[in-house]
C-alpha positions in Angstrom: 131.5 93.5 45.6 131.7 92.6 49.2 128.3 92.7 51.0 127.7 95.9 52.9 126.7 94.3 56.2 129.9 92.3 56.1 132.1 95.3 55.5 130.4 97.2 58.4 131.3 94.5 60.9 134.1 95.2 63.3 136.3 92.1 63.7 136.4 90.9 67.2 140.2 90.8 67.0 140.1 94.6 66.6 138.5 94.9 70.0 140.8 92.4 71.6 143.8 94.6 71.1 142.2 97.5 72.9 142.4 97.8 76.6 139.3 97.8 78.8 140.0 101.3 80.1 140.0 102.7 76.6 136.9 100.8 75.6 135.0 102.1 78.6 136.1 105.6 77.9 134.8 105.4 74.4 131.6 103.8 75.5 131.0 106.6 78.1 130.0 108.9 75.2 126.9 106.9 74.5 123.6 107.4 76.2 121.8 104.7 78.2 120.0 103.3 75.1 123.3 103.3 73.2 125.0 101.4 76.0 122.2 98.9 76.2 122.4 98.3 72.4 126.2 97.9 72.7 125.8 95.3 75.4 123.4 93.3 73.3 125.5 93.4 70.1 128.9 92.7 71.6 129.8 90.1 74.2 132.9 92.0 75.0 130.7 94.9 76.3 127.7 93.0 77.4 129.1 90.1 79.5 131.5 90.5 82.5 134.8 89.1 81.5 137.1 87.1 83.8 138.0 89.1 86.9 135.4 91.8 86.2 132.6 92.7 88.5 130.4 94.1 85.8 130.3 94.3 82.0 132.1 97.1 80.2 128.7 98.7 79.2 127.7 98.7 82.8 131.1 100.0 83.9 130.8 102.9 81.5 127.3 103.7 82.8 128.6 103.5 86.4 131.3 106.0 85.7 128.9 108.3 83.8 126.6 108.3 86.9 129.4 108.9 89.4 130.8 111.8 87.4 127.7 113.6 86.4 125.0 113.0 89.0 124.6 115.7 91.6 124.0 114.9 95.3 120.3 115.8 94.9 119.9 113.5 91.9 121.7 110.7 93.8 119.2 111.0 96.7 116.3 110.7 94.2 117.7 107.6 92.6 118.6 104.9 95.1 119.7 101.9 93.0 117.5 98.9 93.2 119.2 95.6 94.0 118.3 94.1 90.6 118.9 97.2 88.6 121.8 97.4 86.2 124.1 100.5 86.0 122.7 101.1 82.5 119.2 101.1 84.0 120.2 103.6 86.6 121.8 105.8 83.9 118.5 105.7 82.0 116.6 106.7 85.1 119.0 109.7 85.5 118.3 110.8 81.9 114.6 110.6 82.6 114.9 112.6 85.8 116.5 115.4 83.8 113.7 115.5 81.2 110.8 118.0 81.5 107.7 116.6 83.0 104.8 115.9 80.8 101.4 114.1 80.8 102.3 110.8 79.1 99.0 109.0 79.6 95.5 110.4 79.3 92.7 108.2 80.4 89.0 109.0 79.9 87.0 110.9 77.4 87.2 114.4 78.8 90.5 115.7 77.4 90.9 117.6 74.2 93.7 116.4 71.9 97.1 117.4 73.3 99.0 120.3 71.6 101.7 120.4 74.3 102.8 117.2 76.2 103.1 119.2 79.4 99.5 120.5 79.3 96.0 119.1 79.1 92.7 120.8 78.5 89.5 119.3 79.9 86.2 119.8 78.2 84.1 119.6 81.3 82.6 116.2 80.6 83.6 112.8 82.0 86.0 112.8 84.9 89.4 111.9 83.3 92.9 111.4 84.5 96.3 112.5 83.1 99.4 110.8 84.4 103.1 111.7 84.2 105.3 108.8 83.1 108.2 109.7 85.4 108.5 107.4 88.4 109.7 108.8 91.7 111.6 106.4 94.0 113.5 108.5 96.6 114.5 111.9 97.8 112.5 115.1 97.4 110.4 116.0 94.3 108.7 119.3 93.7 106.1 119.9 90.9 103.9 122.9 90.0 100.5 122.6 88.4 99.4 125.8 86.7 95.6 125.9 86.4 93.6 128.1 84.1 89.9 127.8 85.0 87.5 130.7 84.4 84.5 128.7 85.6 85.5 128.9 89.3 84.4 125.2 89.6 87.8 123.7 90.4 86.7 120.0 90.3 90.3 119.0 90.1 92.5 116.5 92.1 96.2 117.0 92.0 98.5 114.4 93.6 100.5 111.2 93.4 99.6 107.6 92.5 101.4 104.3 92.0 102.9 103.8 88.5 100.2 101.5 87.2 98.1 101.2 84.1 94.6 102.5 84.6 93.4 100.8 81.5 95.0 97.4 81.9 92.1 95.1 81.2 89.6 97.7 82.1 86.6 98.6 80.0 86.2 102.3 80.4 82.4 102.1 80.0 81.6 98.9 81.9 84.0 99.2 84.8 85.0 102.9 85.1 81.4 103.9 84.1 82.9 106.5 81.9 84.5 108.4 84.7 88.2 107.7 85.5 89.6 108.8 88.8 92.1 106.6 90.7 91.0 108.2 94.0 87.5 106.9 93.6 88.6 103.2 93.7 88.3 100.8 96.6 86.6 97.5 97.3 83.3 99.2 98.0 83.4 101.2 94.8 84.7 100.0 91.5 85.8 96.7 93.1 86.8 95.1 89.7 89.1 98.1 88.9 90.4 98.1 92.5 91.5 94.5 92.2 93.2 95.0 88.9 95.1 98.0 90.3 96.3 96.1 93.3 97.3 93.2 91.1 100.0 95.4 89.6 101.7 95.9 93.0 105.5 95.2 93.1 108.0 95.2 95.9 109.0 98.7 94.8 105.8 100.1 96.3 107.3 99.4 99.8 105.2 99.0 102.9 103.0 102.1 102.6 99.3 101.5 101.9 98.8 105.0 100.5 98.5 104.1 96.8 96.9 107.3 95.6 96.8 110.7 97.4 95.7 114.1 96.2 94.5 117.6 97.1 91.0 118.6 96.0 91.2 122.1 94.6 87.6 123.0 95.4 88.1 122.6 99.2 91.8 121.9 99.7 90.9 118.7 101.5 93.1 115.5 101.3 91.8 112.4 99.6 93.7 109.0 99.6 93.0 105.3 99.1 94.8 102.0 99.3 92.6 100.6 96.5 91.2 98.1 98.9 89.4 98.6 102.2 90.9 101.9 103.4 90.2 105.4 102.1 90.5 108.8 103.6 89.0 112.3 103.3 90.4 114.7 105.8 90.9 118.4 106.6 94.5 119.4 107.5 96.0 122.5 109.1 96.7 125.1 106.5 94.5 123.8 103.8 93.0 126.4 101.3 90.8 126.0 98.3 91.8 127.2 94.8 88.8 128.6 93.0 89.6 129.4 89.4 93.1 130.0 88.0 96.3 129.7 90.0 99.3 127.5 90.8 99.4 124.5 93.1 102.8 123.1 94.1 103.3 119.7 95.6 106.4 118.5 97.4 106.8 114.8 97.7 109.5 114.0 100.3 110.2 110.2 100.1 112.8 110.6 102.8 110.2 111.8 105.3 107.2 110.1 103.7 105.2 113.4 103.4 103.3 115.3 100.8 103.2 119.1 101.2 101.1 121.7 99.4 102.0 125.2 98.1 99.5 127.7 96.7 100.7 130.4 94.3 104.2 130.0 95.7 103.2 130.1 99.3 103.6 127.0 101.5 100.4 125.9 103.1 101.8 122.9 105.0 102.1 119.1 105.2 99.0 117.5 103.8 99.7 113.8 104.3 102.4 111.6 105.9 103.1 107.8 105.7 103.9 107.7 102.0 106.6 105.4 100.7 107.8 103.5 97.6 107.2 104.5 94.0 104.8 107.2 92.8 104.1 109.4 89.8 102.3 112.7 89.5 98.7 112.8 88.2 95.7 115.1 87.8 92.0 114.1 87.7 89.6 116.7 86.4 85.9 117.3 85.8 86.1 121.0 85.1 86.5 123.3 82.0 90.2 123.9 82.6 93.7 123.7 81.3 96.4 122.3 83.5 100.1 122.4 82.9 102.8 120.5 84.7 106.4 121.5 85.4 109.3 120.3 87.6 110.6 122.8 90.1 113.3 123.0 92.6 112.3 121.5 96.0 111.9 124.3 98.5 114.1 124.2 101.6 
């Protein structure tokens, strides 16, 4: 009997008789991971042929993006110079997925039952980070907070897409309390250096690497993980004591971070942001926090 893996192979001659337009059309039904796998397993799809600007896999991804991405999605996904069309297609798929807390750092969170929600036990400042990276356009998120203690020791904001545990000993370097806002050369210097070491060109020129609203007072905290940090009042700020909803609008076209409380716009909290960010929360309260993507207010 003929070996199964041999029977499953598609002779290259069978591909040769098919035109590029038909092959691209067939490949366009695959998702980004499928296109990437196709490009790795078939030179016909993975390598640009004579006279072609891009491979057939990348051409299929390019056509997918052009046909399906809305103007708003395009504004949020400016293509990087070294990014393939398959990579951009994958970013579009991720943009359309519900937000969740992908990384929990610190010992204060209970085991997750829902990826879009975290419950803090009230011990050890801990941080939850969304794995979705924002690179352009306007992004709106809502954090629903359930806190019957009226303590509201919670920071909500944006930070660079870095690993908070890369080479860090939670006990020795973070001292058991993980909050990326409390990191600069004068405090947690070893952690600060490791966070800055992860910098890429995609961070841009902005030195605001972490910025958040403090629920207890509504004040703005930010840091460059080096020599600069800020704590400031801003016009329209309000505290959130106990339960409620805080919305944040990150506008990377304007470089601003604005705050909403229970659906009401409070105002622009910080300007000067730029480059890549992801959403995060840092908590030291008995609370449950849920994250959801919303439509950016006009």
